[in-house]
MARBA-3410 file (N, C-alpha, C, O; in Angstrom, 1 decimal):
148
53.6,-6.5,-47.5,54.5,-5.9,-46.6,53.8,-5.0,-45.7,53.2,-4.0,-46.1 ~ 53.8,-5.3,-44.4,53.1,-4.5,-43.4,54.1,-3.6,-42.6,55.3,-4.0,-42.4 ~ 53.6,-2.5,-42.3,54.4,-1.6,-41.5,54.2,-1.8,-40.0,53.3,-1.3,-39.4 ~ 55.1,-2.7,-39.5,55.0,-3.0,-38.1,56.0,-2.1,-37.3,57.1,-1.9,-37.8 ~ 55.6,-1.5,-36.2,56.6,-0.7,-35.5,57.7,-1.6,-35.0,57.4,-2.7,-34.4
58.9,-1.1,-35.2,60.0,-1.9,-34.7,60.3,-1.4,-33.2,60.2,-0.3,-32.9 ~ 60.7,-2.4,-32.4,61.0,-2.0,-31.1,62.4,-1.4,-31.0,63.3,-1.8,-31.8 ~ 62.5,-0.4,-30.2,63.9,0.3,-30.2,64.9,-0.7,-29.6,64.6,-1.5,-28.7 ~ 66.1,-0.6,-30.1,67.2,-1.5,-29.6,67.6,-1.0,-28.2,67.7,0.2,-28.0 ~ 67.8,-1.9,-27.3,68.2,-1.5,-26.0,69.6,-0.9,-26.1,70.5,-1.3,-26.8
69.8,0.2,-25.4,71.1,0.9,-25.3,71.6,0.9,-23.9,70.8,0.7,-22.9 ~ 72.8,1.1,-23.7,73.4,1.2,-22.4,72.8,2.4,-21.7,72.6,3.5,-22.3 ~ 72.5,2.3,-20.4,71.9,3.5,-19.7,72.9,4.6,-19.8,74.1,4.5,-19.6 ~ 72.3,5.8,-20.0,73.1,7.0,-20.0,73.7,7.3,-18.6,73.1,6.9,-17.6 ~ 74.8,7.9,-18.5,75.4,8.2,-17.2,74.6,9.2,-16.5,74.2,10.2,-17.0
74.3,8.9,-15.2,73.6,9.8,-14.4,74.5,10.4,-13.3,74.8,9.7,-12.3 ~ 74.9,11.6,-13.4,75.8,12.2,-12.4,75.2,12.7,-11.1,75.9,13.1,-10.2 ~ 73.9,12.6,-11.1,73.1,13.2,-9.9,73.6,12.7,-8.6,73.9,13.5,-7.7 ~ 73.7,11.4,-8.4,74.1,10.9,-7.0,75.5,11.4,-6.6,75.7,11.8,-5.5 ~ 76.4,11.4,-7.6,77.8,11.8,-7.3,77.8,13.3,-7.0,78.5,13.7,-6.0
77.1,14.1,-7.7,77.1,15.5,-7.5,76.4,15.8,-6.1,76.9,16.7,-5.4 ~ 75.3,15.2,-5.8,74.6,15.4,-4.6,75.6,15.1,-3.4,75.6,15.8,-2.4 ~ 76.3,14.0,-3.5,77.2,13.6,-2.4,78.4,14.6,-2.3,78.7,15.1,-1.2 ~ 79.0,15.0,-3.4,80.1,15.9,-3.4,79.7,17.3,-2.9,80.5,17.9,-2.1 ~ 78.6,17.8,-3.3,78.1,19.2,-2.9,77.3,19.2,-1.7,76.8,20.2,-1.2
77.0,18.0,-1.1,76.2,17.9,0.1,74.8,18.5,-0.1,74.3,19.3,0.8 ~ 74.2,18.1,-1.2,72.8,18.5,-1.5,72.0,17.3,-1.6,72.5,16.2,-1.8 ~ 70.7,17.5,-1.6,69.8,16.4,-1.8,69.7,15.9,-3.2,69.8,16.8,-4.1 ~ 69.6,14.6,-3.5,69.6,14.2,-4.8,68.4,14.7,-5.6,68.4,15.0,-6.8 ~ 67.2,15.0,-4.9,66.1,15.5,-5.5,66.3,17.0,-6.1,65.9,17.3,-7.2
67.0,17.8,-5.3,67.3,19.1,-5.7,68.3,19.1,-6.9,68.1,19.9,-7.9 ~ 69.3,18.3,-6.8,70.3,18.1,-7.9,69.6,17.6,-9.2,69.8,18.1,-10.3 ~ 68.7,16.6,-9.0,68.0,16.1,-10.2,67.1,17.2,-10.8,67.0,17.3,-12.0 ~ 66.5,18.0,-10.0,65.6,19.0,-10.5,66.4,20.1,-11.3,66.0,20.5,-12.4 ~ 67.6,20.4,-10.8,68.4,21.4,-11.5,68.9,20.8,-12.8,68.9,21.5,-13.8
69.4,19.6,-12.8,69.9,19.0,-14.0,68.8,18.9,-15.1,69.0,19.1,-16.3 ~ 67.6,18.5,-14.6,66.4,18.4,-15.5,66.1,19.8,-16.1,65.9,19.9,-17.3 ~ 66.1,20.8,-15.3,65.7,22.2,-15.8,66.8,22.7,-16.7,66.5,23.3,-17.7 ~ 68.1,22.4,-16.4,69.1,22.8,-17.3,69.0,22.1,-18.7,69.2,22.7,-19.7 ~ 68.7,20.8,-18.6,68.6,20.0,-19.8,67.4,20.5,-20.7,67.4,20.4,-21.9
66.4,21.1,-20.0,65.3,21.7,-20.7,65.5,23.1,-21.3,64.7,23.6,-22.0 ~ 66.7,23.6,-21.0,67.1,24.9,-21.5,67.0,26.1,-20.6,67.2,27.2,-21.0 ~ 66.6,25.8,-19.4,66.5,26.9,-18.4,67.9,27.4,-18.0,68.8,26.7,-18.0 ~ 68.0,28.7,-17.8,69.2,29.3,-17.4,69.4,29.3,-15.9,68.4,29.1,-15.1 ~ 70.6,29.5,-15.4,70.8,29.4,-14.0,70.0,30.6,-13.3,69.4,30.3,-12.3
70.1,31.8,-13.7,69.3,32.8,-13.1,67.8,32.5,-13.0,67.1,32.8,-12.0 ~ 67.3,32.0,-14.1,65.8,31.6,-14.2,65.5,30.6,-13.1,64.5,30.7,-12.4 ~ 66.3,29.6,-13.1,66.1,28.5,-12.1,66.1,29.0,-10.7,65.3,28.7,-9.9 ~ 67.1,29.9,-10.4,67.3,30.4,-9.0,66.1,31.3,-8.7,65.7,31.3,-7.5 ~ 65.6,32.1,-9.6,64.5,33.0,-9.3,63.1,32.4,-9.3,62.3,32.7,-8.5
62.9,31.5,-10.3,61.5,31.1,-10.6,61.2,29.6,-10.3,60.1,29.2,-10.5 ~ 62.2,28.9,-9.9,62.0,27.4,-9.7,62.5,27.0,-8.3,63.0,25.9,-8.2 ~ 62.4,27.9,-7.4,62.9,27.6,-6.0,62.2,26.4,-5.4,62.8,25.6,-4.7 ~ 60.9,26.2,-5.7,60.1,25.1,-5.2,60.7,23.8,-5.7,60.7,22.8,-5.0 ~ 61.1,23.7,-6.9,61.6,22.5,-7.5,63.1,22.2,-7.0,63.4,21.0,-6.9
63.8,23.2,-6.7,65.2,23.1,-6.3,65.4,23.2,-4.8,66.6,23.2,-4.4 ~ 64.4,23.2,-4.1,64.4,23.3,-2.6,65.2,24.5,-2.2,65.9,24.5,-1.2 ~ 65.0,25.6,-2.9,65.5,26.9,-2.6,67.0,27.1,-2.9,67.6,28.0,-2.2 ~ 67.6,26.4,-3.7,69.0,26.5,-4.0,69.2,27.9,-4.7,68.4,28.4,-5.5 ~ 70.4,28.5,-4.3,70.7,29.8,-4.9,71.5,29.7,-6.2,71.9,28.5,-6.6
71.8,30.8,-6.8,72.6,30.8,-8.1,73.9,30.1,-7.9,74.4,29.4,-8.8 ~ 74.6,30.3,-6.8,75.9,29.7,-6.6,75.9,28.2,-6.6,76.7,27.5,-7.2 ~ 74.9,27.6,-5.9,74.7,26.2,-5.8,74.3,25.6,-7.2,74.8,24.6,-7.6 ~ 73.4,26.3,-7.8,72.9,25.9,-9.2,74.1,25.9,-10.2,74.2,25.0,-11.0 ~ 74.9,26.9,-10.1,76.1,27.0,-11.0,77.0,25.9,-10.7,77.6,25.3,-11.6
77.3,25.6,-9.4,78.2,24.5,-9.1,77.7,23.2,-9.6,78.4,22.4,-10.1 ~ 76.4,23.0,-9.5,75.8,21.7,-10.1,76.0,21.7,-11.6,76.4,20.7,-12.1 ~ 75.7,22.8,-12.2,75.9,22.9,-13.7,77.3,22.6,-14.1,77.5,21.8,-15.0 ~ 78.3,23.2,-13.5,79.7,23.0,-13.8,80.1,21.6,-13.5,80.8,21.0,-14.4 ~ 79.7,21.0,-12.4,80.1,19.7,-12.1,79.5,18.6,-13.0,80.1,17.7,-13.4
78.2,18.9,-13.3,77.5,18.0,-14.2,78.2,18.0,-15.6,78.4,16.9,-16.2 ~ 78.5,19.1,-16.1,79.2,19.2,-17.4,80.5,18.5,-17.4,80.8,17.8,-18.3 ~ 81.3,18.7,-16.3,82.6,18.0,-16.2,82.4,16.5,-16.1,83.1,15.8,-16.8 ~ 81.5,16.0,-15.3,81.4,14.6,-15.1,80.9,13.9,-16.4,81.3,12.8,-16.7 ~ 79.9,14.5,-17.1,79.4,14.0,-18.3,80.5,14.0,-19.4,80.7,13.0,-20.1
81.3,15.0,-19.5,82.4,15.1,-20.4,83.4,14.0,-20.1,84.0,13.4,-21.0 ~ 83.7,13.8,-18.8,84.7,12.8,-18.4,84.2,11.4,-18.8,84.9,10.6,-19.3 ~ 82.9,11.1,-18.5,82.3,9.9,-18.9,82.4,9.6,-20.4,82.8,8.5,-20.8 ~ 82.1,10.6,-21.2,82.2,10.5,-22.6,83.6,10.2,-23.1,83.9,9.4,-24.0 ~ 84.5,10.9,-22.4,85.9,10.8,-22.8,86.5,9.4,-22.5,87.2,8.8,-23.2
86.1,8.9,-21.3,86.5,7.5,-20.9,86.0,6.5,-22.0,86.7,5.6,-22.4 ~ 84.7,6.7,-22.4,84.2,5.8,-23.5,85.0,5.9,-24.7,85.2,4.9,-25.4 ~ 85.4,7.1,-25.1,86.2,7.3,-26.3,87.5,6.6,-26.2,88.0,5.9,-27.1 ~ 88.2,6.8,-25.1,89.5,6.2,-24.9,89.4,4.7,-24.9,90.2,4.0,-25.5 ~ 88.4,4.2,-24.2,88.2,2.7,-24.1,88.0,2.1,-25.5,88.5,1.1,-25.9
87.1,2.8,-26.3,86.8,2.3,-27.6,88.0,2.4,-28.5,88.2,1.4,-29.3 ~ 88.8,3.4,-28.4,90.0,3.5,-29.3,91.0,2.4,-28.9,91.6,1.8,-29.8 ~ 91.3,2.2,-27.6,92.2,1.2,-27.2,91.7,-0.2,-27.6,92.5,-1.0,-28.0 ~ 90.4,-0.4,-27.4,89.8,-1.7,-27.7,89.9,-2.0,-29.2,90.2,-3.1,-29.7 ~ 89.7,-0.9,-30.0,89.7,-1.0,-31.5,91.1,-1.5,-31.9,91.3,-2.2,-32.9
92.1,-1.0,-31.2,93.5,-1.4,-31.5,93.9,-2.7,-30.9,95.0,-3.2,-31.1 ~ 93.0,-3.4,-30.2,93.3,-4.7,-29.6,94.2,-4.6,-28.4,94.8,-5.7,-28.1 ~ 94.4,-3.5,-27.8,95.3,-3.4,-26.7,94.7,-3.2,-25.3,95.4,-3.0,-24.3 ~ 93.4,-3.3,-25.2,92.7,-3.1,-24.0,92.7,-4.4,-23.1,92.2,-5.4,-23.5 ~ 93.4,-4.2,-22.0,93.4,-5.3,-21.0,92.4,-5.1,-19.9,92.0,-3.9,-19.7
91.9,-6.1,-19.2,91.0,-5.8,-18.1,91.6,-4.9,-17.1,90.8,-4.1,-16.5 ~ 92.9,-5.0,-16.8,93.5,-4.1,-15.8,93.4,-2.6,-16.3,93.1,-1.7,-15.5 ~ 93.8,-2.4,-17.5,93.8,-1.1,-18.1,92.3,-0.5,-18.1,92.1,0.7,-17.8 ~ 91.4,-1.3,-18.5,90.0,-0.9,-18.5,89.5,-0.5,-17.1,88.9,0.5,-17.0 ~ 89.9,-1.3,-16.2,89.5,-1.0,-14.8,90.1,0.4,-14.3,89.5,1.2,-13.7
91.4,0.6,-14.7,92.1,1.9,-14.3,91.4,3.1,-15.0,91.2,4.1,-14.4 ~ 91.1,2.9,-16.3,90.4,4.0,-17.0,89.1,4.3,-16.4,88.7,5.5,-16.2 ~ 88.3,3.3,-16.1,86.9,3.5,-15.6,87.0,4.1,-14.2,86.1,4.7,-13.7 ~ 88.1,3.8,-13.4,88.2,4.3,-12.1,88.7,5.7,-12.0,88.7,6.3,-10.9 ~ 89.2,6.3,-13.1,89.6,7.7,-13.0,88.5,8.6,-12.7,87.4,8.4,-13.1
88.8,9.6,-11.9,87.8,10.6,-11.5,88.1,12.0,-11.9,87.5,13.0,-11.5 ~ 89.1,12.1,-12.8,89.5,13.4,-13.3,90.1,13.3,-14.7,90.7,12.2,-15.0 ~ 89.9,14.3,-15.5,90.5,14.2,-16.8,92.0,14.3,-16.8,92.7,14.0,-17.7 ~ 92.6,14.7,-15.7,94.0,14.8,-15.5,94.6,13.7,-14.6,95.7,13.8,-14.3 ~ 93.7,12.8,-14.3,94.2,11.7,-13.4,95.2,10.8,-14.2,94.9,10.4,-15.3
96.3,10.5,-13.5,97.2,9.5,-14.1,96.7,8.1,-13.9,96.1,7.9,-12.8 ~ 97.0,7.2,-14.8,96.5,5.9,-14.6,97.6,4.9,-14.2,97.3,3.9,-13.7 ~ 98.8,5.3,-14.3,99.9,4.5,-13.9,100.6,4.9,-12.6,100.1,5.8,-11.9 ~ 101.7,4.3,-12.3,102.4,4.7,-11.1,103.5,5.7,-11.3,104.2,6.0,-10.4 ~ 103.6,6.2,-12.5,104.7,7.2,-12.8,104.5,8.5,-12.1,103.5,8.7,-11.4
105.4,9.4,-12.2,105.4,10.6,-11.5,104.6,11.7,-12.3,105.1,12.3,-13.2 ~ 103.3,11.8,-12.0,102.5,12.8,-12.6,101.8,12.3,-13.8,102.1,11.3,-14.4 ~ 100.8,13.1,-14.3,100.0,12.7,-15.4,100.8,12.9,-16.7,101.4,13.9,-16.9 ~ 100.7,11.9,-17.6,101.4,12.0,-18.9,100.3,12.1,-19.9,99.2,11.7,-19.7 ~ 100.6,12.7,-21.0,99.7,12.9,-22.1,99.4,11.6,-22.8,100.3,10.8,-23.1
98.1,11.4,-23.1,97.7,10.1,-23.7,98.3,9.9,-25.1,98.7,8.8,-25.4 ~ 98.5,11.0,-25.8,99.2,10.8,-27.1,100.6,10.3,-27.0,101.0,9.5,-27.7 ~ 101.3,10.8,-25.9,102.7,10.3,-25.7,102.7,8.9,-25.4,103.5,8.1,-25.9 ~ 101.8,8.5,-24.5,101.7,7.1,-24.1,101.3,6.2,-25.2,101.9,5.2,-25.5 ~ 100.3,6.6,-26.0,99.8,5.8,-27.1,100.7,5.7,-28.3,100.6,4.8,-29.1
101.5,6.7,-28.4,102.4,6.8,-29.6,103.7,5.9,-29.3,104.5,5.8,-30.2 ~ 103.8,5.3,-28.1,104.9,4.4,-27.9,106.0,5.0,-27.1,107.0,4.3,-26.8 ~ 105.9,6.3,-26.8,107.0,6.9,-26.0,107.1,6.2,-24.6,108.1,6.1,-24.0 ~ 105.9,5.7,-24.2,105.9,4.9,-23.0,104.8,3.9,-23.1,103.7,4.3,-23.5 ~ 105.0,2.6,-22.8,104.0,1.6,-23.0,102.9,1.7,-22.0,103.1,2.2,-20.8
101.7,1.4,-22.4,100.5,1.4,-21.4,100.7,0.4,-20.3,100.2,0.7,-19.2 ~ 101.5,-0.6,-20.5,101.7,-1.6,-19.5,102.9,-1.3,-18.5,103.0,-2.0,-17.5 ~ 103.7,-0.3,-18.8,104.9,-0.2,-18.0,104.8,0.9,-17.0,105.8,1.5,-16.6 ~ 103.5,1.2,-16.6,103.3,2.2,-15.5,103.1,3.6,-16.0,103.2,4.6,-15.2 ~ 103.0,3.8,-17.3,102.8,5.1,-17.8,101.4,5.7,-17.4,100.4,4.9,-17.3
101.3,6.9,-17.3,100.0,7.6,-16.9,99.3,7.9,-18.2,99.9,8.2,-19.3 ~ 98.0,7.9,-18.2,97.1,8.3,-19.3,96.3,9.4,-19.0,95.5,9.4,-18.0 ~ 96.4,10.5,-19.7,95.6,11.7,-19.5,94.4,11.7,-20.5,94.6,11.4,-21.7 ~ 93.2,11.9,-20.0,92.0,11.8,-20.8,91.7,13.1,-21.4,90.7,13.8,-21.0 ~ 92.6,13.6,-22.3,92.4,14.9,-22.9,91.6,14.7,-24.3,91.2,13.7,-24.6
91.5,15.8,-25.0,90.7,15.8,-26.2,91.5,15.7,-27.5,91.1,16.1,-28.6 ~ 92.7,15.1,-27.4,93.5,14.9,-28.6,93.2,13.6,-29.3,92.6,12.7,-28.7 ~ 93.5,13.5,-30.6,93.3,12.2,-31.2,94.3,11.2,-30.9,95.4,11.6,-30.4 ~ 94.0,9.9,-31.0,95.0,8.9,-30.6,95.6,8.2,-31.7,95.0,7.7,-32.6 ~ 97.0,8.1,-31.7,97.7,7.4,-32.7,97.6,5.9,-32.4,97.2,5.5,-31.3
98.0,5.1,-33.3,98.1,3.6,-33.1,99.0,3.3,-31.9,100.1,3.8,-31.8 ~ 98.5,2.3,-31.1,99.4,1.9,-30.0,100.4,0.9,-30.6,100.0,0.0,-31.3 ~ 101.7,1.0,-30.3,102.7,0.1,-30.8,102.6,-1.3,-30.3,103.3,-2.1,-30.6
END
């Protein structure tokens, strides 16, 4: 028995919020990427603003904090969408149309249906309103009951 290194299994590429943040905040992608990299390495916002101006193209604390907050929100939203999709798929209720609607949401409070305002995902998934009849789906942090 020989110890041969096993090749890592390919995984889906991680979500990269840099282009979206750069466009929203009207900043260069290079500056946003530098800030996200420094934050991921454990640097604090004041440290980045004071000592990494060359990497961030001179961004101040306000811009760096905005990048940090938006990055956290977008990554959390991406993860939440994956959780919702996986749960609905596990229950065998995921349709291509519903998947498209979930993937297209840009807010954790975005409604997915045509109803009036965002409805709670637990209400929708518990059968109070069917996913197919125009109910909205809120991507919050509650657990999901079985879809009827």
